[in-house]
C-alpha positions in Angstrom: 80.5 161.0 172.2 80.1 164.0 170.0 79.8 163.9 166.2 82.9 166.0 166.1 85.0 163.0 167.2 84.2 161.1 164.0 85.3 164.0 162.0 88.8 164.5 163.4 91.6 163.8 161.0 93.5 161.7 163.6 90.5 159.4 164.1 89.8 159.0 160.3 93.5 158.3 159.4 94.0 156.0 162.4 90.8 154.1 161.6 91.8 153.5 158.0 95.3 152.3 159.1 93.7 150.0 161.5 91.3 148.7 158.8 94.1 148.2 156.2 96.4 146.4 158.8 93.5 144.1 159.6 92.2 143.5 156.1 95.1 143.6 153.8 95.7 139.9 153.7 99.3 139.1 152.5 100.0 135.5 151.4 102.2 133.3 153.6 104.9 133.2 151.0 105.3 137.0 151.3 104.6 137.7 154.9 108.3 137.8 155.9 109.0 140.2 153.1 106.1 142.7 153.2 105.7 145.5 155.6 103.0 148.1 155.8 104.9 151.1 157.2 105.4 154.7 157.0 108.5 156.5 155.4 110.5 156.3 158.7 110.8 152.4 158.5 114.1 151.0 157.2 113.2 149.0 154.1 116.9 148.3 153.0 116.5 144.5 153.8 112.9 144.2 152.6 111.7 142.8 149.3 108.3 144.2 149.4 106.8 147.2 151.2 103.9 149.7 151.2 104.0 153.4 152.0 100.7 155.2 152.9 100.5 158.9 152.2 97.5 161.1 153.1 97.3 163.7 150.2 94.6 165.8 151.8 92.2 165.6 154.7 88.8 166.7 153.6 86.7 163.8 154.9 84.6 165.1 157.8 84.8 168.5 156.4 82.2 168.3 153.6 84.9 167.1 151.1 87.1 164.0 150.7 90.4 162.6 151.8 92.8 161.2 149.2 95.2 158.4 150.4 97.8 157.0 148.2 99.3 153.4 148.7 102.6 152.9 147.0 103.5 149.3 146.8 107.2 148.5 146.1 108.9 145.3 144.9 112.5 144.9 144.8 113.8 143.1 141.6 116.3 140.3 142.5 115.2 140.7 146.2 117.5 140.0 149.1 115.2 137.4 150.7 112.8 135.8 148.2 114.8 135.9 144.9 112.9 139.1 143.9 110.1 139.9 141.7 111.6 139.5 138.2 108.4 140.0 136.1 106.4 142.1 138.5 104.0 139.3 139.3 104.2 139.8 143.1 103.9 143.6 142.7 100.6 142.9 140.8 99.5 140.4 143.3 99.9 142.9 146.2 98.1 145.6 144.3 95.2 143.2 143.8 95.2 142.2 147.5 95.0 145.8 148.5 92.2 146.4 146.1 90.3 143.4 147.6 90.8 144.8 151.1 89.6 148.3 150.1 86.6 146.9 148.1 84.1 147.3 151.0 80.9 149.2 151.7 82.3 151.2 154.5 85.1 151.5 157.1 84.2 151.9 160.7 85.7 155.1 162.5 87.1 154.8 165.9 87.9 157.4 168.6 91.5 157.5 169.4 91.3 160.4 171.8 92.0 158.2 175.0 95.2 156.3 176.0 93.3 153.1 176.3 92.2 151.1 173.3 90.1 153.0 170.7 86.3 152.8 170.9 83.8 152.5 168.1 82.0 155.6 167.2 78.4 154.6 166.5 77.2 155.4 162.9 80.4 156.9 161.9 82.0 155.4 158.8 84.1 156.3 155.8 83.3 155.1 152.4 85.5 154.5 149.4 84.0 156.3 146.2 86.2 157.5 143.3 85.8 160.8 141.5 83.5 159.2 139.0 81.1 158.1 141.7 82.0 154.4 141.5 82.0 152.8 144.9 84.8 150.7 146.2 87.1 151.6 143.4 90.3 153.4 143.4 90.5 156.9 141.9 93.8 156.1 140.1 96.3 153.4 139.7 99.7 154.1 138.1 102.6 151.8 137.6 105.8 153.8 138.1 109.1 153.3 136.2 111.7 151.1 138.0 114.2 153.2 140.0 118.0 152.9 139.6 118.2 150.1 142.2 115.7 148.0 140.4 112.7 148.7 142.6 109.2 148.4 140.9 106.3 150.2 142.3 102.7 151.0 141.7 100.7 153.9 143.2 97.0 153.5 144.1 95.0 156.4 145.1 91.7 156.1 146.9 89.1 158.8 147.6 87.4 158.5 151.1 84.3 160.3 152.2 82.8 160.5 155.7 79.2 159.3 155.5 78.1 162.4 157.5 79.2 164.7 154.6 76.8 163.0 152.3 73.8 164.6 154.0 73.2 168.3 153.5 71.8 168.6 157.0 75.0 167.8 158.9 77.1 170.7 159.9 81.0 170.7 159.8 82.7 170.1 163.1 86.4 170.8 163.8 
């Protein structure tokens, strides 16, 4: 397998999504109400959900990738009575932080139709713009919207370990 496979945007993004789906441990009391989905998913009957947005895709290209997780909590929720004081929103933000507080995230090859395969020695790391490992770049609590939905946006900066060496060339 070529080094280029570990640098492809699709492989990096899909590997991160796989990692988050596996490691973002949601408590049993919230599991029926939390969905980790993209913006095409209908959240109208949900109390808690997370959107993931890739803001740029520089990892693997001698730069970094910014990924933003926006966690939403509906006040007076439909299924659980809601999140009146924002406690569940804070709890989910902490659980996401715990999931992302790792040394590295394995990159997989998603180029085949069968299950993805591990790319040896290909990983991404979480390192914020101040150089702190395993920490978010930014965390911002947003104002409630007109429907009483609370949210917090947490941005992580991801780097491909191959980009940390000057000797590694960029592959497209």
